C-alpha positions in Angstrom: -74.1 -107.1 -138.9 -71.4 -104.8 -137.6 -69.9 -107.6 -135.5 -69.6 -109.9 -138.6 -67.8 -107.2 -140.5 -65.4 -106.5 -137.7 -64.8 -110.2 -137.2 -64.1 -110.6 -141.0 -61.6 -107.8 -140.9 -60.0 -109.3 -137.8 -59.7 -112.7 -139.6 -58.3 -111.1 -142.7 -55.6 -109.3 -140.7 -54.7 -112.6 -139.0 -54.5 -114.3 -142.3 -52.2 -111.6 -143.7 -49.9 -112.0 -140.7 -50.0 -115.8 -141.0 -49.0 -115.6 -144.7 -46.2 -113.2 -144.0 -44.7 -115.3 -141.3 -45.1 -118.7 -143.1 -43.5 -118.0 -146.5 -41.2 -121.0 -146.4 -41.8 -123.8 -148.9 -42.6 -127.4 -148.1 -43.0 -130.4 -150.2 -46.6 -131.6 -150.3 -47.2 -135.2 -151.6 -50.7 -136.5 -152.5 -51.1 -139.8 -154.2 -48.9 -139.6 -157.3 -48.4 -135.9 -157.2 -45.8 -133.9 -155.4 -45.9 -130.1 -155.0 -43.4 -127.6 -153.6 -45.7 -124.9 -152.1 -45.4 -122.3 -149.4 -46.7 -123.6 -146.1 -49.3 -120.8 -145.8 -50.7 -121.5 -149.3 -51.0 -125.2 -148.5 -52.9 -124.4 -145.3 -55.2 -121.9 -147.0 -56.0 -124.4 -149.8 -56.9 -126.9 -147.1 -59.1 -124.4 -145.3 -60.8 -123.6 -148.6 -61.5 -127.3 -149.3 -62.9 -127.7 -145.7 -65.2 -124.6 -146.2 -66.5 -126.0 -149.5 -67.2 -129.4 -147.9 -69.1 -127.6 -145.1 -71.2 -125.6 -147.7 -72.0 -128.8 -149.6 -73.4 -130.4 -146.4 -75.5 -127.3 -145.8 -77.1 -127.2 -149.2 -79.8 -129.8 -148.4 -80.8 -128.0 -145.2 -81.1 -124.7 -147.1 -83.1 -126.3 -149.8 -85.6 -127.9 -147.4 -86.0 -124.6 -145.5 -86.7 -122.8 -148.8 -89.3 -125.4 -149.7 -91.0 -125.1 -146.3 -91.0 -121.3 -146.6 -92.7 -121.5 -150.0 -95.3 -124.0 -148.8 -96.1 -121.8 -145.8 -96.3 -118.7 -148.0 -98.8 -120.5 -150.3 -100.9 -121.6 -147.3 -100.9 -118.0 -146.0 -102.2 -116.7 -149.3 -105.0 -119.4 -149.3 -106.0 -118.5 -145.7 -106.2 -114.8 -146.6 -108.4 -115.6 -149.6 -110.5 -117.8 -147.4 -110.9 -115.1 -144.8 -111.8 -112.5 -147.5 -114.5 -114.9 -148.9 -115.9 -115.8 -145.5 -115.6 -112.8 -143.2 -118.1 -114.4 -140.7 -115.3 -116.9 -139.7 -113.1 -114.1 -138.4 -112.4 -114.4 -134.6 -112.3 -111.3 -132.5 -110.8 -111.2 -129.0 -107.2 -112.4 -129.5 -105.7 -115.5 -128.0 -107.9 -115.8 -124.9 -110.6 -118.3 -125.8 -112.9 -117.1 -123.0 -113.5 -113.7 -124.7 -113.9 -115.0 -128.3 -116.7 -113.3 -130.2 -117.9 -114.3 -133.7 -119.5 -112.0 -136.2 
């Protein structure tokens, strides 16, 4: 957590230096539009668009992970209820199958 905060501060400082050094304007043409923007602003907009595209590609993975977590949570609740209703099925002895004892 601390590393990510330090890294974010470092990137912010680099961005401020970058903007200060690249304040010259350049003409940007896209399809029928033409803009006269500072170079730094153009690059930051491009970076933002790339970030948003990356997030859009991650959304399905995040959604599937959330669905799987919900399914496993429901299965966990059902198993706990099953163990509460049938305590004779509880296994004692841990992982080693040689020392398994049943109540």
